[in-house]
Backbone bond lengths (Angstrom), bond angles and torsions (degrees), N, CA, C in turn:
res aa  C-N    CA-C-N  psi(-1)  N-CA   C-N-CA  omega(-1)  CA-C   N-CA-C  phi
1 X - - - 1.446 - - 1.525 108.53 -
2 X 1.310 114.78 136.46 1.465 122.02 176.71 1.520 106.95 -131.06
3 X 1.334 116.77 98.19 1.460 119.57 -174.21 1.523 111.18 -151.02
4 X 1.329 113.57 153.98 1.458 122.71 173.84 1.517 105.66 -123.31
5 X 1.340 116.63 108.43 1.460 122.59 -179.68 1.524 108.28 -92.44
6 X 1.325 116.29 124.71 1.459 120.15 -176.58 1.520 110.40 -151.70
7 X 1.315 116.04 173.64 1.457 122.95 176.85 1.524 107.16 -118.46
8 X 1.326 117.60 121.35 1.465 120.13 -173.41 1.525 113.25 -67.67
9 X 1.334 117.90 -20.29 1.461 120.00 178.79 1.526 112.34 -88.08
10 X 1.312 116.92 -1.03 1.466 121.87 -179.14 1.525 109.53 -92.50
11 X 1.321 116.65 114.92 1.463 119.88 -178.00 1.526 111.80 -64.42
12 X 1.320 117.52 -32.43 1.464 120.52 178.12 1.523 110.24 -66.29
13 X 1.319 117.37 -44.35 1.472 120.60 177.38 1.527 110.62 -60.23
14 X 1.333 117.32 -44.09 1.464 121.01 -179.76 1.527 110.83 -63.42
15 X 1.334 116.84 -41.72 1.460 120.55 179.53 1.524 110.29 -62.59
16 X 1.309 116.69 -44.92 1.469 121.15 -179.60 1.526 109.86 -65.52
17 X 1.311 117.38 -42.79 1.460 121.28 178.51 1.527 110.81 -58.95
18 X 1.320 116.54 -41.28 1.469 121.21 178.66 1.527 112.40 -65.27
19 X 1.319 117.15 -33.70 1.469 119.65 -176.47 1.528 112.79 -85.10
20 X 1.337 118.23 -18.71 1.462 119.54 -174.53 1.522 114.49 -80.13
21 X 1.321 118.99 -27.70 1.461 121.19 -178.25 1.531 110.39 53.30
22 X 1.325 115.56 60.14 1.459 121.86 -175.82 1.524 111.82 -69.31
23 X 1.330 116.35 142.57 1.468 119.23 174.50 1.535 110.63 -65.63
24 X 1.310 116.63 155.67 1.464 122.13 -178.80 1.535 112.15 -63.82
25 X 1.318 117.81 -18.17 1.465 121.46 -178.62 1.521 112.82 -74.74
26 X 1.323 117.45 -11.96 1.465 121.60 179.57 1.531 109.24 -93.30
27 X 1.338 115.24 122.78 1.459 121.47 -179.99 1.521 109.99 -73.21
28 X 1.319 116.62 130.49 1.463 121.41 173.86 1.523 107.31 -89.21
29 X 1.333 116.30 119.22 1.463 121.72 -177.62 1.515 110.66 -116.42
30 X 1.299 116.04 108.70 1.452 122.27 175.85 1.526 106.30 -83.66
31 X 1.336 116.15 110.89 1.465 121.17 -167.05 1.527 115.26 -73.44
32 X 1.307 118.11 -14.74 1.468 119.02 177.01 1.526 110.17 -78.80
33 X 1.322 116.82 -42.97 1.462 120.39 -178.80 1.528 112.67 -83.12
34 X 1.332 117.22 -26.74 1.465 121.08 177.66 1.528 107.89 -137.53
35 X 1.333 116.62 84.39 1.468 121.19 -175.29 1.526 113.02 -59.30
36 X 1.298 114.41 155.69 1.458 121.02 178.08 1.526 109.12 -65.82
37 X 1.320 115.85 140.81 1.467 120.22 179.60 1.526 109.51 -89.67
38 X 1.316 115.11 164.85 1.460 119.26 178.51 1.525 110.84 -62.29
39 X 1.301 116.59 -40.36 1.465 121.12 179.35 1.532 111.01 -62.64
40 X 1.323 116.61 -44.56 1.470 120.39 178.23 1.525 110.81 -63.71
41 X 1.326 116.68 -42.71 1.455 120.55 179.63 1.529 110.79 -62.22
42 X 1.314 116.33 -40.49 1.465 119.89 177.84 1.530 111.62 -64.30
43 X 1.328 116.87 -36.29 1.465 120.13 176.18 1.531 110.85 -65.09
44 X 1.322 116.47 -42.53 1.461 119.93 178.32 1.529 110.45 -64.48
45 X 1.325 116.42 -41.15 1.459 120.73 179.43 1.521 110.84 -62.87
46 X 1.317 117.47 -35.71 1.467 119.90 179.65 1.529 110.91 -66.04
47 X 1.321 117.28 -26.75 1.470 121.16 177.66 1.533 112.29 -81.51
48 X 1.327 116.55 -32.38 1.465 120.42 -176.78 1.522 113.03 -94.57
49 X 1.330 116.17 -27.48 1.458 120.34 -177.41 1.515 113.89 89.95
50 X 1.345 117.07 -6.26 1.465 118.88 177.92 1.526 111.14 -159.08
51 X 1.320 114.99 151.90 1.459 120.32 173.78 1.529 110.24 -77.20
52 X 1.311 115.76 -28.64 1.468 119.14 -179.55 1.526 111.06 -60.55
53 X 1.326 117.78 -34.76 1.467 121.37 179.12 1.526 111.62 -64.23
54 X 1.319 116.55 -21.92 1.467 122.29 -179.39 1.524 112.35 -98.39
55 X 1.318 117.50 -1.49 1.454 123.64 -173.10 1.526 110.79 -96.17
56 X 1.326 115.70 131.97 1.458 120.79 179.63 1.530 110.70 -92.11
57 X 1.314 114.87 113.30 1.463 119.81 176.21 1.525 111.21 -86.31
58 X 1.320 116.50 3.81 1.466 121.67 175.78 1.532 112.08 -94.53
59 X 1.317 116.28 -7.44 1.462 120.45 -178.95 1.528 109.91 -62.09
60 X 1.320 115.89 138.61 1.468 120.04 179.67 1.525 111.13 -60.59
61 X 1.320 117.26 -35.56 1.463 120.29 179.14 1.526 112.02 -65.37
62 X 1.316 117.06 -27.30 1.463 121.14 178.55 1.526 110.14 -59.26
63 X 1.310 115.49 -41.79 1.467 120.15 179.62 1.522 111.27 -82.47
64 X 1.333 116.93 -45.13 1.467 119.79 -174.40 1.529 112.94 -67.05
65 X 1.313 118.34 -28.25 1.467 121.14 177.60 1.531 112.23 -91.07
66 X 1.324 116.32 4.14 1.454 120.49 176.77 1.522 114.51 73.04
67 X 1.325 116.75 19.34 1.466 120.03 -177.84 1.523 112.32 -69.80
68 X 1.331 116.69 -26.35 1.467 119.47 -179.31 1.528 112.01 -66.62
69 X 1.331 116.38 -18.44 1.458 120.70 -179.73 1.528 112.74 -96.85
70 X 1.334 116.83 4.12 1.466 121.27 -178.73 1.529 109.68 -110.45
71 X 1.298 116.12 154.80 1.456 121.85 173.42 1.526 107.63 -91.76
72 X 1.324 115.79 95.24 1.450 120.70 -176.35 1.528 111.25 -80.23
73 X 1.319 115.41 142.44 1.463 121.97 177.35 1.532 108.60 -96.32
74 X 1.324 115.99 172.51 1.461 120.47 176.04 1.530 110.14 -58.81
75 X 1.337 117.06 -39.66 1.468 120.87 178.38 1.533 110.50 -62.87
76 X 1.328 116.68 -37.59 1.471 120.70 177.58 1.521 110.87 -64.68
77 X 1.333 116.92 -46.32 1.468 120.30 179.63 1.525 110.36 -58.32
78 X 1.321 116.86 -45.15 1.470 121.60 179.16 1.525 109.69 -60.87
79 X 1.326 116.55 -48.07 1.465 121.65 -179.39 1.525 111.38 -56.08
80 X 1.326 117.25 -49.33 1.466 120.45 -176.18 1.531 112.17 -68.18
81 X 1.328 117.78 -37.15 1.469 119.97 177.58 1.527 109.75 -62.77
82 X 1.322 116.84 -41.40 1.467 120.03 179.53 1.529 111.91 -73.34
83 X 1.319 116.35 -27.36 1.466 121.20 -178.24 1.530 112.15 -71.55
84 X 1.338 116.86 -41.31 1.461 119.93 -174.96 1.527 110.47 -147.13
85 X 1.325 115.72 130.79 1.468 121.74 -175.90 1.529 114.05 -55.82
86 X 1.309 117.37 -28.41 1.456 120.39 -175.04 1.532 113.06 -66.94
87 X 1.332 116.84 -17.53 1.461 119.36 -178.91 1.536 113.35 -82.53
88 X 1.325 117.99 -9.25 1.463 119.94 176.27 1.528 108.32 -80.95
89 X 1.321 116.23 122.12 1.458 120.10 176.08 1.522 106.70 -62.56
90 X 1.311 117.13 138.57 1.446 119.14 -174.50 1.514 112.66 -141.08
91 X 1.310 113.77 158.46 1.455 127.81 -4.90 1.526 111.48 -77.69
92 X 1.328 114.57 166.19 1.464 121.56 174.73 1.525 107.06 -124.64
93 X 1.316 115.52 123.72 1.454 121.71 174.46 1.516 107.62 -111.87
94 X 1.320 115.81 125.61 1.465 120.27 177.15 1.525 107.72 -130.00
95 X 1.334 114.66 133.25 1.462 120.24 -178.17 1.517 109.17 -153.90
96 X 1.326 115.81 116.52 1.466 121.77 174.97 1.526 113.84 45.88
97 X 1.323 116.58 50.88 1.461 120.18 176.14 1.518 115.47 85.17
98 X 1.314 118.02 -1.46 1.466 122.28 175.93 1.521 107.96 -105.05
99 X 1.335 116.33 139.89 1.464 119.78 -178.69 1.521 109.75 -137.06
100 X 1.326 114.61 139.24 1.463 122.36 178.49 1.526 106.46 -130.68
101 X 1.335 116.06 122.03 1.461 121.33 -172.49 1.524 110.05 -121.76
102 X 1.316 116.11 127.28 1.455 120.63 173.21 1.510 113.63 97.49
103 X 1.325 114.30 -174.76 1.455 120.33 -171.23 1.522 114.25 -121.09
104 X 1.325 117.01 17.62 1.465 117.92 178.26 1.529 109.72 -66.14
105 X 1.295 116.79 152.60 1.458 122.26 -179.72 1.526 109.98 -57.41
106 X 1.314 116.27 -42.31 1.466 121.14 -179.69 1.534 111.10 -61.40
107 X 1.313 117.17 -43.66 1.462 121.64 -179.74 1.522 111.26 -66.74
108 X 1.326 116.78 -45.18 1.467 120.91 -179.58 1.530 110.22 -64.52
109 X 1.320 117.14 -42.06 1.469 120.25 178.03 1.525 111.03 -62.96
110 X 1.324 117.49 -40.83 1.462 121.21 178.42 1.528 110.26 -64.58
111 X 1.335 117.07 -39.79 1.464 121.02 178.03 1.522 110.31 -64.47
112 X 1.328 117.46 -43.44 1.474 121.15 178.53 1.523 110.18 -60.15
113 X 1.313 116.37 -45.28 1.462 120.79 -179.47 1.532 109.98 -62.29
114 X 1.322 116.64 -44.14 1.461 120.29 179.52 1.521 110.81 -62.15
115 X 1.325 117.35 -47.20 1.461 121.95 -177.63 1.526 110.88 -60.79
116 X 1.311 117.08 -34.14 1.463 120.16 -179.94 1.529 112.14 -65.83
117 X 1.337 117.15 -15.97 1.464 120.41 -178.03 1.537 112.36 -98.10
118 X 1.348 117.58 -5.83 1.473 118.32 -177.84 1.516 111.01 -101.47
């Protein structure tokens, strides 16, 4: 899989997308208009080892639905990510078995370094 999962209304995602200079071979996936599929999510989980690593605890729905007060399981994380695009931590860059999740400086720098080698 070669994809960049992002939200076009997210200024952080747009800023990161602008700085990465992605090759044309990487599919840009706007997750609101084309949500992640179960198969794609399972592929991402196989790279990270957990659905929780792909789950955004900053999502407004996380707090408004009271999920922060529950002990969520891996099955719960998967369910919520598939239920609503906002639960996918973003952006997610996946390329040939390498995955970069989120917007931390360390993650973005690692993604830039990786992209410079492909």
